[in-house]
C-alpha positions in Angstrom: -27.1 -20.7 6.6 -23.8 -19.3 8.0 -22.1 -16.2 6.8 -18.4 -15.4 7.2 -16.9 -11.9 7.4 -13.3 -10.9 7.4 -12.7 -8.1 9.9 -16.5 -8.1 10.5 -18.2 -6.1 13.2 -19.0 -7.8 16.5 -20.0 -7.0 20.1 -17.4 -7.6 22.8 -20.1 -9.4 24.9 -20.6 -11.9 22.2 -16.9 -12.8 21.8 -16.5 -12.9 25.6 -19.4 -15.4 25.8 -17.9 -17.6 23.0 -14.5 -17.5 24.6 -15.9 -18.5 28.0 -17.8 -21.4 26.5 -14.9 -22.5 24.3 -12.2 -22.4 27.0 -14.3 -23.2 30.0 -13.9 -20.2 32.2 -16.1 -17.4 33.6 -17.3 -14.7 31.2 -14.9 -11.8 31.2 -15.3 -8.2 30.2 -12.5 -7.9 27.7 -12.4 -5.2 25.0 -11.8 -7.5 22.0 -12.8 -4.9 19.4 -10.0 -2.6 20.5 -7.5 -5.4 20.9 -7.9 -7.0 17.5 -8.1 -3.6 15.7 -4.8 -2.6 17.3 -2.8 -5.8 17.1 -4.2 -8.3 14.6 -3.9 -8.8 10.9 -7.6 -9.5 11.0 -10.3 -11.8 12.3 -13.2 -13.9 10.9 -16.7 -13.7 12.3 -19.2 -16.6 11.6 -22.8 -15.4 11.9 -26.2 -17.1 11.6 -28.5 -14.2 10.7 -27.3 -11.5 13.2 -25.9 -13.9 15.9 -22.2 -14.4 16.3 -21.7 -18.2 16.3 -17.9 -18.4 15.5 -14.8 -16.4 15.7 -11.1 -16.7 15.0 -8.3 -14.2 15.5 -5.4 -13.9 13.1 -2.1 -12.4 14.5 1.0 -12.0 12.4 4.6 -10.8 12.4 4.1 -8.1 9.9 5.7 -10.1 7.1 5.1 -13.8 6.1 3.9 -15.5 9.3 0.3 -15.6 10.5 -0.9 -17.1 13.8 -4.4 -18.7 14.2 -5.7 -17.9 17.7 -8.8 -18.5 19.7 -10.8 -20.5 17.2 -14.3 -20.4 18.7 -17.6 -22.1 17.7 -20.8 -22.0 19.7 -21.8 -25.3 21.1 -25.1 -25.3 19.3 -23.6 -25.2 15.8 -20.5 -27.5 16.3 -19.8 -30.3 13.9 -21.4 -28.4 11.0 -18.2 -27.2 9.4 -18.1 -23.8 11.0 -14.7 -24.2 12.5 -13.2 -25.5 9.2 -14.7 -22.5 7.3 -13.4 -20.0 9.9 -9.8 -21.4 9.5 -10.1 -21.5 5.7 -11.2 -17.9 5.5 -8.5 -16.9 7.9 -5.8 -18.6 5.9 -7.1 -17.2 2.6 -7.0 -13.6 3.9 -3.6 -14.1 5.4 -2.4 -15.3 2.0 -3.9 -12.3 0.4 -2.0 -10.1 2.8 1.3 -11.7 1.7 1.7 -14.3 4.5 3.2 -17.6 3.5 3.0 -19.6 6.7 0.0 -19.8 9.0 0.8 -21.3 12.4 -1.4 -22.7 15.1 -0.7 -23.9 18.7 -3.0 -26.9 19.6 -3.7 -29.3 22.4 -3.6 -33.0 21.7 -7.4 -33.4 21.5 -7.5 -30.8 18.7 -5.1 -32.6 16.4 -7.9 -34.3 14.3 -9.5 -30.8 13.7 -6.3 -28.8 12.8 -4.3 -31.6 11.1 -6.9 -33.7 9.4 -9.7 -31.3 8.8 -7.8 -28.0 8.2 -4.7 -29.4 6.7 -2.0 -28.2 9.1 1.2 -30.2 9.2 2.8 -31.1 12.6 6.0 -29.3 13.6 7.9 -29.0 16.8 7.5 -25.8 18.8 8.5 -24.4 22.2 6.6 -22.6 24.9 7.6 -20.8 28.1 5.0 -20.0 30.8 5.9 -16.4 31.7 3.1 -16.0 34.1 -0.2 -17.6 35.1 -3.1 -16.7 32.9 -6.3 -15.2 34.2 -8.1 -18.5 33.7 -5.7 -20.3 36.0 -3.6 -21.7 33.2 -0.1 -20.8 32.0 0.0 -17.8 29.7 0.9 -18.4 26.1 3.9 -16.7 24.4 1.5 -15.3 21.8 -1.1 -13.5 23.9 -4.9 -13.6 23.5 -4.8 -10.1 22.1 -3.1 -11.4 19.0 0.4 -10.2 19.1 3.8 -11.0 20.6 4.0 -8.6 23.6 7.2 -7.2 25.1 7.8 -7.6 28.8 8.3 -4.1 30.1 11.9 -3.3 31.2 12.4 -2.4 34.9 14.8 0.5 34.2 14.8 3.6 31.9 18.0 2.5 30.4 16.7 -1.0 29.5 13.5 0.6 28.0 15.7 2.9 25.8 17.7 -0.1 24.6 14.5 -2.0 23.9 13.1 0.9 21.9 16.3 1.1 19.8 16.1 -2.7 19.1 12.4 -2.4 18.2 12.9 0.6 15.7 16.3 -0.4 14.4 16.5 -4.2 14.5 20.1 -5.4 14.1 21.5 -1.9 14.3 23.3 -2.3 17.6 25.1 1.1 17.4 21.7 2.8 17.7 21.2 1.3 21.2 24.8 2.1 22.1 24.2 5.7 21.1 21.0 6.1 23.0 22.2 4.4 26.2 25.4 6.5 26.0 23.3 9.7 26.1 21.5 8.3 29.1 24.7 7.1 30.9 27.0 10.1 30.2 25.1 13.1 29.0 28.2 15.4 29.0 30.2 13.1 26.9 27.3 12.7 24.5 27.0 16.4 24.2 30.7 16.7 23.3 30.5 13.9 20.8 27.5 15.2 19.0 27.7 18.9 19.5 27.2 20.0 15.9 24.0 17.9 15.5 22.6 19.0 18.9 23.4 22.6 18.2 20.9 22.5 15.3 18.2 21.6 17.9 19.4 24.4 20.2 20.7 21.8 22.7 24.0 22.8 24.4 23.6 21.3 27.8 22.2 18.1 29.3 18.4 18.1 29.1 15.9 15.5 30.4 15.0 14.5 26.9 18.6 14.0 25.7 18.4 10.2 25.3 15.1 10.5 23.5 16.6 13.1 21.1 19.6 10.8 20.6 17.2 8.0 19.5 15.5 10.3 17.0 18.8 11.5 15.6 20.3 8.0 15.4 17.2 6.7 13.6 17.2 9.6 11.2 20.9 9.0 10.4 20.1 5.5 9.4 17.0 6.4 7.3 14.7 4.8 9.8 12.9 8.1 10.8 11.6 11.0 8.8 11.3 14.4 10.6 8.7 16.5 8.9 7.4 20.0 9.7 4.0 20.4 11.2 2.9 22.3 8.0 4.6 19.9 5.6 2.9 19.2 2.3 1.3 15.7 2.5 3.0 14.8 -0.8 6.4 15.6 0.7 5.5 13.6 3.8 4.7 10.5 1.6 8.0 11.0 -0.4 9.9 11.1 2.9 8.2 8.0 4.3 8.7 6.0 1.1 12.4 6.5 1.2 12.8 5.0 4.7 14.4 1.6 5.0 11.4 0.6 7.1 8.8 1.5 4.4 6.4 -1.3 3.5 7.9 -3.6 0.8 4.4 -4.1 -0.6 3.7 -1.4 -3.1 0.0 -1.9 -2.5 0.4 -0.3 0.9 0.3 3.1 -0.8 -2.4 2.5 -3.3 -5.0 4.3 -1.2 -3.2 7.6 -2.2 -4.8 7.4 -5.6 -8.3 8.1 -4.2 -7.3 10.4 -1.4 -7.7 14.2 -1.1 -4.3 15.3 0.1 -5.2 18.9 0.4 -5.7 18.7 4.1 -3.8 19.8 7.2 -0.7 17.8 7.9 -1.9 16.3 11.2 -5.2 15.2 9.5 -3.3 13.6 6.7 -1.0 11.8 9.1 -4.0 10.3 11.0 -5.4 9.2 7.7 -2.1 7.7 6.5 -1.8 5.9 9.8 -5.2 4.3 9.4 -4.6 3.2 5.8 -1.1 1.9 6.4 -2.3 0.0 9.5 -4.8 -1.8 7.3 -1.9 -3.0 5.2 0.1 -4.2 8.2 2.3 -1.2 9.0 2.1 1.2 11.9 2.9 4.9 11.4 4.0 6.5 14.7 5.4 9.8 16.0 8.1 10.2 18.7 7.1 13.3 20.5 10.1 15.6 21.2 8.0 18.6 22.1 8.8 20.6 19.0 7.0 21.9 15.9 7.8 18.8 13.9 6.8 15.2 13.6 9.5 12.6 13.9 7.8 9.7 12.1 8.7 6.0 12.2 7.3 2.9 10.5 7.1 -0.5 12.2 4.9 -3.7 12.0 1.4 -2.9 13.0 1.5 -5.6 15.7 4.3 -3.8 17.5 2.7 -0.4 17.8 1.5 -1.0 21.3 5.0 -2.2 22.3 6.4 1.1 21.0 3.9 3.2 23.1 4.5 1.1 26.2 8.3 1.2 26.0 8.3 4.9 25.4 6.1 5.4 28.5 8.5 3.1 30.5 11.4 5.3 29.4 9.5 8.5 30.4 8.7 9.7 26.9 5.7 9.8 24.6 5.1 7.9 21.3 1.8 7.8 19.5 0.5 5.4 16.8 -1.2 7.6 14.3 -4.7 6.5 13.1 -4.8 3.8 15.8 -8.2 2.7 17.1 -9.0 4.6 20.2 -10.6 2.9 23.2 
């Protein structure tokens, strides 16, 4: 009677109606399709014939943790096992993606469902209300869009430091190098004259801190700078040598059935789409040159990269990302 689809098609209006019914608020006009395609590991749709009667969103950290969000079942079909099947399908596909721990945040009245019916074990957790939600309730740390979102910095310097932390986690000297280019451009030019000379930079330029980020990441094998006419096979070789390359060898299996005799930009868009399906975002840091400085990061953090770059006054683009 009910069918379940992993990453199945749905209409935004149908999910908005389910969400309003499930969480007792007015019907919104949210673009769920774009949100979950950009940020989530996946989602499960429950359908009766062509009608959407259930939905669950599965966020993740890009590695071993998945997060069950917005489990929704239409009132007319509740207490018929739909919710249990939604969560079971979500957990199964998260396991197939390499996740080891599904998490869920729940109110007291949902304990029988999640703990007894679905098999979750209780654990302590913390929550901070960063702002009021649109429904008049405190906002969750994990947002409804299915990802941990970064609060945008108030200064360019802070945005640059946040970018360095995002793309080079634990590499504090990357942030130091980028912020030094912002704080004292003349001193940075003197300290890195040889490397900057290769780019034709011999005086302070507005993009100096951005170039410093690109160079620092490249020096640590966290960025691959490829020519705009680079052979796709060379692009793949460069990406696979990065320290941030997906640990799962299956992330590249799509290459076996792919025609790589295409323009570099077209190949990068295709690679971005296929890598995102495996949980990795392929992004370019635009330095207004005839090359592509490419980085890899968890798919759920792609939007943070774009937003932080914008806050710093520069441009980053997630390749192959769903467009709204």
